[in-house]
N, C-alpha and C positions, 0 to 999 in steps of 0.2 A: 456113512464116514460120519466123523465128529464134526462139528461146526468149527470155523476157523474164527468167527466172530459169535459174539453172544445172538441167540435168536429172540431173546427178552430184552425189553427196554431195561437199561441201567440207572442208577438215582442220577449220574450225573448228565446224561443226556435228559432225563425228566426234567431236571432243574432247569437246563438250559430252555428247552420249550416252555415251560411256565414263566420263565422271564420274559421271553420272546411277545408273548400274548398280554403281559400284565397291564399294558396300557390300555387293550382294546376295550372298549365301549360298543357292545355287552361284553364282557370276557368270557370265552368259551371256557368250557371244562376240560383239562388236559387229560387225557387217559391213555396208559401205558398198554399198546395192543402187543401181541405176538406177531412174530414174521408174516409176511403175508396178509396183514390185516388191510381191507378195504378200506377205502376213503370213507369218510362220515359224510352222511347225507345231512346231518342235523347240524344247523349253526351252532348250537348251543355245547356242542360236543367237539372235541380234536381228539382224533385216535394215533397217536404217534406209532408207528411203525419200524422196528429196526431195520437195518440192512439194506434202505432204501435210499438212494440217491447220494447220502454224507453216509452211509455205513456199507459194513462188508466191504467187499472188494470192488473198488471204482477202475478207472481207466487203467492204473499201473500193471504191466504185463506180470503174471507169474513165470514160473521155471520149473521144467521136468528133468530131473537126472535120470537117463536110461540105463546108466550104470549101476547106479545105488537103487533106481525104482523109487526115487523119493521125489515129492511134489512141494514147492515152496510158493507161499502167498503172505502178500501184504495185504493189511485191511485193519478196519475201524470199527467202532461200535457206535457210530452216529445212529440216529434216526430222521424220519420227516413225516409231515402231518398234512394232511390236504382235506379240504370241505368243499365238496361239491354242491355247486347252487342249487337252487329249485329249479331256474332255468336254465337250458342249457347254454355254454359259454359261447358268444357270438364270435365267429371269426373276421377280425379286422387287419388287414395286408400291414405288415410292417409290426405289429403289437404280438405280445406272449400268446400262445395258444395251446393250454395244457390241461383244458377241462375242469380246472377248481379256480373257485375265488380266494383262497386261501392256502397260503404255502408257507409253514414252518419247519425250520430245521434244528437240530441240537447243535448242528455248526461242526468244526474239524479240529477239535481242540479237546475231543473227548478220547479215551483210550484208545490205544493203536496197537496190532498185534501182528509179528512175524510167525507164520507157522510151517512147521515140517510136517510133511506126513508119510508115513511107510506106506507105498501103494501096495505093496501084497498084505497089507492086513488092513489098511482103509483106516488104520489109528495114527493118533498123533504121536510123531517120534519127538519133539520138542517144541516147544514155542515161548518165543521171547514177547514180552509186553512193556509197552513205550506208555506208562501212566501219564494222563494229560496231553499226547502228542499222539496225531493221528499218524498212523504208516503210510506215507503218502508216495511211495517209489515203487519202480518195478524191481522184481526179484530176477539174478541173474546167477545161475551155476557154471563152473569150468570144470575141466576133466580132470582138475587139482583138486577136486572135491573143495572147492572152496564157494562161497556164497556172498554174492553183493548186494548191499540194499544202502539207500540213502535215507538220511533222516530230516527232518525239519531243520534242526540246528546246525546243518550246513556239515556234519560228518557223513562221509562215506564210509561206512564199515562193511570188513570182510569177517564171515563166520567161518567157523569149520562148520561145512554142512554137514556131517553126520551125528554131531555134538551141540552146534547150537554155540558153541564157545566164540567169545569174540577174541580174532587173531591181531586185528590190525584196525585203525581208522586214520582218516585225513581230513583235516579242516577245510573244506574247499573256497569258504568265504562266502556262501549264499546258501540258501535251504538246498539240498540235495533231492530234489522231487522228480528227477528224470531217471533215467535207466543207464546203467555202465553199458559200453559196447566191447567185447572181448576180440580183439583181432590179432593175426600175425603178421609181423613184420621182419624180413631175412631171418625167418626160422626162429624167431622170439615173440612169445605170447605177450601182446600189452592191453591195458584196460583204458577204454577212453571214456571220459564222463563231463556232463556240462553241468555245471550249477547254475542255476537261474531263478529260482524261487517259483511259485504257485500264486496266482490271486485268490482263488478258490479257499486257499488254506492260509491267506494273508502272511506268508513266510518272507523272509528275507531277500531281496531281488538282488542279483548280480548278471555279470554275462562271462562266468570263468568258465573255462576250457582246460581240462588237465588231462594227461596221458601217463599213465603209471607202469613199469616195469621193473622185475627183479633187480635189474642192474640200476635202477633209478638211483641218484646220488644227492637230490634236493630234499632238504630237511624242511621240515613242516613250519610255517611259519607261525610265531607266537603271537596271539592278539589279532589274528585275522579274521576270526569272527566278530570281534569287537569293530573293526574298522569297516566290515561289510554288512553294514546291519540294516541293508535294503532301503538306505534312505536315496540312494542314486540310481538312474535309470539313463538308458541310452542319449547321449546330448544334454545330460544335467552338470551342474558343478555343486560343489558342495555348499556353496552361497545361494545360488542363484534358485534350486528347485526348479518347479516347471512354471516360466512364465510369472510375471509377476514383478514387483521390486520387493527384496525382502524388507521386512519391518512396516512395510505398506498395507493398505487396505486389502481384504481378501479379493481376489480375483477369479469371477465366475467362468470367466472365460478359459482361463489356464486350468480352473477346477473340471471343465468339462473334459479335459484330454485324460487327467486323473480317474476322472469316473468312467471313461472307455474304456480304460487299461486294468483297473483294480475294482470295478464295483458292477459293471454292465454285465459280466458275467452271471452274477447272483440276481439282480435287479431288473435286467432287460436294459436293452440301448436308451428305452425312453425313461428307465425309472419306475415302471409300474409293473412290475413283478417279472420274474424269470426263473431260472434253477435255483429254487428254494429260497429267494429272498422278496420280501414282501413289496406289493406298490408301495413307495415311499409317500404318496400323497396321503396315505392313511395312518402316518406315523407322525405322533404326537413330538416328537425330540425334530424331526423333518421340517418343522414349521419355523423354525427361529435358528439363527446361527450357533448360537451357545450350545443349545441342545444336538444339536447336527454334528459339531466340533466332538462335544463329548462322546457322541456315540460312534462316530468312526476312532476316536483315541481309545476308547476303554472296550468296544464290542458288547458282547451281551445278548441274550434270547438267540444264540445260538450263530451269532456274527463274531468272526475274530476281532480281536484288537488292531488295529493298524499302527498304534503308538511305537516308534521303534523302526517300523518297515516303511511309513511315509514319513518326510519333515514337517513341523510344524507350519510351514507354509504351504505344503501341498495339503494336509489336512484341513487348515482355515480356507484353501480355495475349492477345495471340494465338496466342503459346507456349504459355501456360498452357490457353489452350482445347484445343488439339492435344492435350497432353501429359495432362491432367486429363481431358476428355470425351471426345475422338475416341480415342484410345488406352488411357485409362485405363479407359472404358467407362461414365463417369457416366449 
C-alpha cells in the first residue's frame, strides 16, 4: 500500500529538529533518516526518523467502511530522534526510562494528512492535506457515506467519503482532537462529539459537548473560536487564571498545576524528560524567567507555542515553576 504519511523526513520537520538542538553544547549534527532508522549511538549525530512518536498515525482511531471497502486514516509528518548513551540507562523509580538520554521531536505543527484508501487496490483514493497543522483526531464513517474528522482549529468536518469533498463543518469552540460517536436515538441517527483540546499539540482547550442531527435547528455561533481560545480550564475565571493574583509576581506553586496538565506529558512529571520532551535542566532558556516564558509562548525546536492557549499569568507561573523548582531544585 502507498504510505499515508511521508517515509522520508520533510524540510519542515528537519528545520524544527535543528532548532531544538541549536543551544546544545556540543551541538549534535541532525541527520534526516528514512522510516525505521535506528537510534544513534554517536552523541555527535542525531538521526531523525519519520513516523515515530509524533509522526504517522498516533492514538486516534482509523475507520473502515465495509460497504465501500475503503479505509480512512488521520496522520501527520512529524519525526523523532534519539541518542543511546554509551552506558545503559539506569532505572530509577518515578523517573522516565526510555533507553536514551537525548530525545528530540519535530513537534505537532508539521503537515497533517487525511487519507482514504481503496482497499480493493491498496491505492490512495483521495487525500486531504493540512499545511502546518497535524491531523490529530479519529476518523469515523457512517452508512450514509459521510466521514467525520476533527481539526486543531476547532472545526468538526464532514466529508463525502467517496470523493473527499468537504460537505459541512461546525466550529466547536475548542480544538476538535477527539472522535465522533454515531448513535441511534428513537430511530434517528445522531452524532456526539467532545471538544477539549490536546496538551501534546498545544491546541485550544475547552469542555464542549455537542450532539448533532439532521433535524437540528441551532445555528453555528459566530466568533466562538476566538472566545474559546483555550485560555480557560475547569474551575478558572477569565480574570484569575490558575492560582496567584492577576498582575502579581509569578507563582511557582500555581505553575506546578499548569505544568502537570500541559507539560508533563512530554517532559515527564519531574521535568527530566519524557515523551519526546528534553530534560529541562539541560535547556539554557529554562534557567531564567524571561527565557522560560519566551519558550512557552513561542515554542520552537519541536515544542508547540502555548501563546493563546495559556493565559499570560499561566505562562509566567509555569515558567517560574520550571526555573525555581525543576531547574533550581526546590
